[in-house]
N, C-alpha and C positions, 0 to 999 in steps of 0.2 A: 416418415420421420423415425430416426433411430431412437430407441428408448434410452433415456439418460441413465448413466450409472454414477454420476458425480454431480452434486449440487455445490457450487463454489460461490462464495460471496464476500464482498467487502464489508466493513463494519460501519464506520461513521458515514452518515448520510445515506446509507443503504439498508443495513439490517437494523441499525439502532435509530431510535427516535431523537428528536431535537435535544432532549434532556439526557441522552446517552443510555436510555433504558432499553431493555429487551422486553417486548410485549409477550404475554402468555401465548397469544396466537402464533407468534413467530417461533417460540420454543416448541410448541405442539406440532407445528407444520414440519420443522426440521427433524423432530423426533419421529414423526410418522414416516418421513423419507428414509431415515435410517432403518426403521422397522420394516420398510418395504424392500430393503436390500441396497439402497443407494448410500454412497459415501458423502459425508459433508466435510467441506474444506473451507476454512476461514483464510482469506487472503487480504492482508491489511498493510497500510503504511505505518501503523503503530509499531513501536518497539515491543519486544516480548513482555517487558515488565508492565506495560499498559494494555496487554492483550489478554492475559490469563483470566482476569476478572470477568471477561465476557466468554471466552472460548471454553472455560471450565464449566459453563452452564449449558453447553451445547454438545451434541453427540459428534464431536470432531474426529475425523480419521487423520487429519493433518492440519497444521497451522503454519501459514506462511506470514512472516512479519517483515517490517521495514522494506516494503516494496520488493521482496524477494531475496533480501540479504540473509534471512534466517528461515530455514525450513525445519519444523519440528514434526517428527513422526513417532507414533507411540512405541514402535519397536526399536528405537534408537535412543541411547542414553543422552547423547549430545546432538545438538542441531547441526544441520549442514549450514556452513557459513560461507558467504560469498561477499568479500569485503574489498574495498579499494586498498591497494598497497600504499605504504607511506610516501614513497617517492612520487607516485602518480598523484596522490592527494596534494602534495606540495605544488606540483606543476599545475594542477587544476585550479587551486586557490590563486596562484599567481596570474594565470590567464583570466580568471574571472574578475580579479581586482583591476586588471588592465582594461577590461571591457566595461565594467560597472563599478566605478570607484567607491560608491557609497554602500558597499556590501559589508555585512558582518557575518561571522561563521560560527557554526556549532557542529558537533558530531554526536550522532547516536551510536553507542557502542554495543547496545543490547542490554547492558547492565545499567546504563545511565546516560545522561546528557552532559556533555562537556562543551562550554561555550566561552567565547571571548567577550570583552566589554562592548565591542561594537555590535554584537548580536543582541537584538531586542528580545527579551523573554518575558513571558507573562509573570505576574506576581506569584502565582501558585507554582509555576515551574521553577522559578528562582529559589523558592523556599523548600522545594521537594528534596528529600534526602538523597535522591539519585542524581541530582544536578550539581555540577561543579563549575565554578567560574575560574578561568585562568587569566594570565596577564595579557595574552595576545595570541595572534595566529601561530607564531613559532612554538609557543608552549602548548597550544591546542594540538598541533600535529605531533608533538613529542609524547603527549600524555594520553591522547585518545586512541585506544586500541581495543578492538579493531575499528576501522572506519567503515562501519556497516552502512551508514547513510550520512553524507555530508549535507548540511543545511546551509543555505545562503539567503540572508534576508537583507533587502535594501532599505535604507533609511527613507528614501523618497521615490526612487524609480518605480514606476508602475510595473505590475507583474508581467503584462504582455510584452513590454519593452525589454525587461531584464531577461525574460526567457529567450527571446530571439537573440539578444546579444550573447547570452551564455552558451546557447547551442552552437552559434558560429565560432565562439572562442574555444570551446572545449573540444569540439569535433568528436572523434571516436574515443577520447580518453575516459569518458564517463557517460552514463545515461542521465539525461536531464528531464525532469518532469515536475509536476506539482499536484497537490490535492486541495487546492482552493485557499490555502493559507495566505494571509495578507502579505504581499511582496515577498513570498517565501518560495524558494526553489529547493527541490530535493534531488541529490545526485548520488548515483550508485555506480558500482564497478561496471565496466562494459559488459553488456549482455544480461545484466541483472535487472529484470523487470518482473512484474507480477505474472505476466503471460508466460515467460520462460520458466519461472519457478513452478507454476501450476502445470505446465506441460511436462516438466521433469517428474513431478509427483504422480501425475496420471500415467505417464509412461511406465513408471515402476510397478503400477498395478495392471498394466496391459489395457488401459483405458484410452480410447482414441478421442481426438478433439470433438468428433461428432457426438460423442456420448457424454459431453460435459455441458452443463448449464452454468452461466456465470452472471452475477449481478454486480453492478457498480455505478458510481455516480460522478466520477472525476476523471480528468485526463490521465492520471496514473493508473486508471483501470483499463485504458484503451487496449493495451497489449493483451490483456486477458479476455476482454470483451470480444475482440476480433479473432482471437485464437479459438475460443470455445465455439462449438457448433451452434450453440444457442446463447447468444449474448443479450442481456436485458439491461438497458440504461434506465435508471430510476427517473420517474417523471420530474423529480426535483433536481435532476442532475445538471452538470455543466453543459452549456450550449454546444460545445464541440462534439458531444456524444450523439447529437441528433442530426448530424449530416446524413442525408439519405444514402450517400455512397457507402456508408458503413453497414447499412442493412441491419441495424440492431432492432430488437424488439423493445417495447417500452413497458415497464412495470409501474404500477401505481406508486405514489411517493412513499418514502419511509415512514411518514406520519400516518399513512393509511395501511401499514403492514404490507407493502407492495411485494416483498419477497415471499411472505407467507401466502398471499393470494395466488401468486403464480405457481408456487410449489404445490399448493392444494389442487390446482387445476391439473398440473402435470401428473399427480398421483392418481387422479380419476381416470387418466388416459392410459395408464400402464396396463 
């Protein structure tokens, strides 16, 4: 086994507990990894504004947000941004509505959430200062810049049905994935995935896939889990991650500090 040089991890359902907290054991394990010379990378579907409250408590060498749309490195003043262009966003929305008519849309820009009335938002999101409601899809696409992540939520269509329809309709115009949200799909620019963003970061450090450990719990983690030489699905993860063909390891659940337990074991083997 090649000794790992990078520990990369998703946040929700992976590093964080049900209540969104970081356990002392998790912080200690990742701090010990950094002290041993390993780099720690957070790779999350969250936008930057909802990530700093967690990543600032960890010894992060890089932070990847919005499924790869933003990459923050400590030696760069501005993030690397990989967004959908406006024309493509409009085409994608039109194709999605033709395939799944009960969709509503929102856009994560990095600085906030812009959403139209047909997009169901939680009460806390609607009241958040970074959330803006617009009159409809046309205004959404005019005002939301950049389109870091396009969100599509169905009123009634089940997630597995809308995902299949969306992938067939969109084709190569966008990446289609989800992270377990109710009837919610997440769309990014072509080639923008957690795996590709992590590969870019590690490549800039001269780190190979075999030297990377990745932890995740949802389908949007698959690209990173399968790219990394050592991918660990959380025991509480989505069923798709446990297909034997993927060959992933299994870490204890996030409620049991699964990431910390595996990292502790790795450090004893260095």
